[in-house]
C-alpha positions, 0 to 999 in steps of 0.5 A, spaced: 470 511 491 461 510 489 456 508 494 458 502 498 464 500 495 471 502 495 473 502 487 478 506 484 479 509 476 484 504 474 489 506 469 491 498 467 488 492 467 491 485 466 493 481 460 497 474 460 501 472 454 504 465 452 510 463 454 511 458 449 510 452 454 503 453 454 503 457 461 500 463 460 504 469 464 502 476 465 507 481 462 508 489 463 508 494 457 511 500 457 510 505 454 503 506 451 501 500 452 497 497 458 502 497 464 501 491 469 504 489 475 509 483 473 512 478 478 517 482 482 521 475 485 519 473 492 516 480 494 510 480 490 507 474 495 505 469 490 501 474 487 494 470 484 492 470 491 489 477 490 483 474 487 481 471 492 474 473 495 471 472 502 465 467 504 460 474 503 459 472 511 461 478 516 465 475 522 462 477 529 465 483 533 465 478 540 470 473 535 475 477 537 479 478 542 483 485 545 489 483 546 489 480 538 486 488 537 493 490 540 497 486 536 494 488 530 495 495 531 502 494 533 504 491 527 501 497 522 504 502 528 510 503 523 507 503 518 501 508 518 501 515 519 495 519 522 491 523 518 490 530 519 482 529 520 482 524 526 475 521 525 474 522 518 474 516 514 473 513 507 475 506 503 482 504 504 483 508 510 486 505 517 481 506 524 482 504 531 474 505 533 472 504 540 466 500 540 459 500 545 459 494 550 453 489 548 451 483 552 455 478 548 463 480 549 466 484 545 472 488 545 472 496 548 476 497 541 477 495 534 482 496 529 482 495 521 482 498 514 476 501 511 472 497 505 466 500 504 462 504 509 455 508 508 456 515 507 461 513 502 465 517 506 465 522 513 467 523 519 466 517 524 459 519 528 456 520 520 458 514 518 451 509 519 455 502 516 462 501 515 466 494 513 472 494 516 477 488 514 481 486 522 488 483 519 490 477 521 497 474 523 498 469 515 491 470 513 487 474 510 482 479 514 477 478 517 471 482 515 467 485 520 459 489 520 460 495 523 454 499 525 452 505 529 449 503 535 457 499 534 460 505 536 461 507 542 460 516 542 458 517 550 465 514 553 469 520 550 473 516 547 475 518 540 477 515 534 482 516 530 484 514 522 490 513 519 493 513 511 498 508 510 506 510 508 509 511 501 517 512 501 518 516 494 525 517 492 525 522 487 528 529 485 526 536 487 524 538 480 519 531 480 517 532 487 514 538 485 510 535 479 507 530 485 505 535 489 499 536 484 497 529 486 498 529 494 490 530 495 489 525 490 494 520 495 491 521 502 484 521 499 485 514 497 489 513 505 496 513 502 500 519 505 506 519 500 513 522 503 518 525 498 526 523 500 531 527 495 537 525 501 540 517 499 542 517 506 533 516 508 535 510 504 541 507 506 540 507 513 535 501 513 538 495 514 536 488 517 534 490 524 529 497 522 526 494 515 520 492 518 519 499 519 519 501 513 513 500 507 513 495 504 512 499 497 517 504 496 518 508 489 524 510 486 526 515 481 530 513 474 533 520 475 534 521 482 537 513 483 543 516 478 544 522 482 544 518 489 548 512 486 554 519 484 554 521 491 554 515 496 559 511 493 554 504 490 551 503 497 543 505 493 544 500 488 546 495 494 541 498 498 536 496 493 537 490 492 536 488 500 530 492 500 528 486 495 530 481 498 527 483 504 520 483 500 519 490 499 516 491 493 520 496 489 517 500 483 521 505 478 518 511 476 521 513 469 517 519 466 517 519 458 520 525 458 527 522 461 533 522 458 535 518 455 541 517 458 538 516 463 537 508 464 532 505 468 533 501 473 532 494 470 536 495 465 541 498 470 540 492 475 539 487 469 533 485 470 529 483 464 522 480 463 522 473 462 529 472 462 529 473 470 525 472 476 525 480 478 523 485 474 520 492 476 514 495 474 515 502 470 510 507 472 511 514 468 506 519 471 503 520 478 497 517 477 500 510 475 504 511 480 498 512 484 494 506 481 500 501 482 501 503 490 494 501 491 493 495 487 501 493 490 498 495 497 491 492 497 494 485 495 499 485 500 494 487 506 489 482 504 494 476 504 495 477 512 499 480 516 505 480 517 
């Protein structure tokens, strides 16, 4: 993270290839080349919208009603978890902040995702200025400028920061590998939940899937084990997750045994032939890069 910018060290850069009909197409190179996120059916929400830029003009706090703040928080509540340090904010974190009341109307509190702040991270009382993205239904979030004097430090109301939930289905051995990287996930605003049991996936259904995180990581080794003990339920559930607009990535390290197939091979997905292709991160670092790019794009395309 750098001053006033939410920048992450990029592991990959987009490339395009020609499809033969004059139209460029993004491609995902597996192993040794540049990995790029391909289009994953309708779950990618359009993909190209991530390049949109705001007008550069901050919106006024007086434009936002208290009911809109409550609606935004309710929509994201199942997808976020309070951070262990409630008042600590940094780019990528969600937060709710009490607002000082001014002459013009403004809500008593604001909720959103930190785009940038000065200093680049720290406790709310030490932040001089913040760019906060306020989620709106079906459109880009509003970009707000929150300065120190806008925050209510006198009433006793407390600020609270949050991490976005990410579910990662891995074997116990792979969880150990990720464990060394968990702190970095948290520093980027993501709370990984490592899951070994298959029932945590099978229990998702048409009534509760909105409370399931939008980004899901599934290990090839975990899938092979879970498929054996679940009687095919895991296979069917992953198909449903994609139908429900979840983004699924297949964690497949280079040292994976040859007999353990990728999910793309198991499901018959193939770039250039099927609408759905799963990206295949090979390391925890690539997994974080995928999570970061994907969640950023989903968030910028509008509150669901």
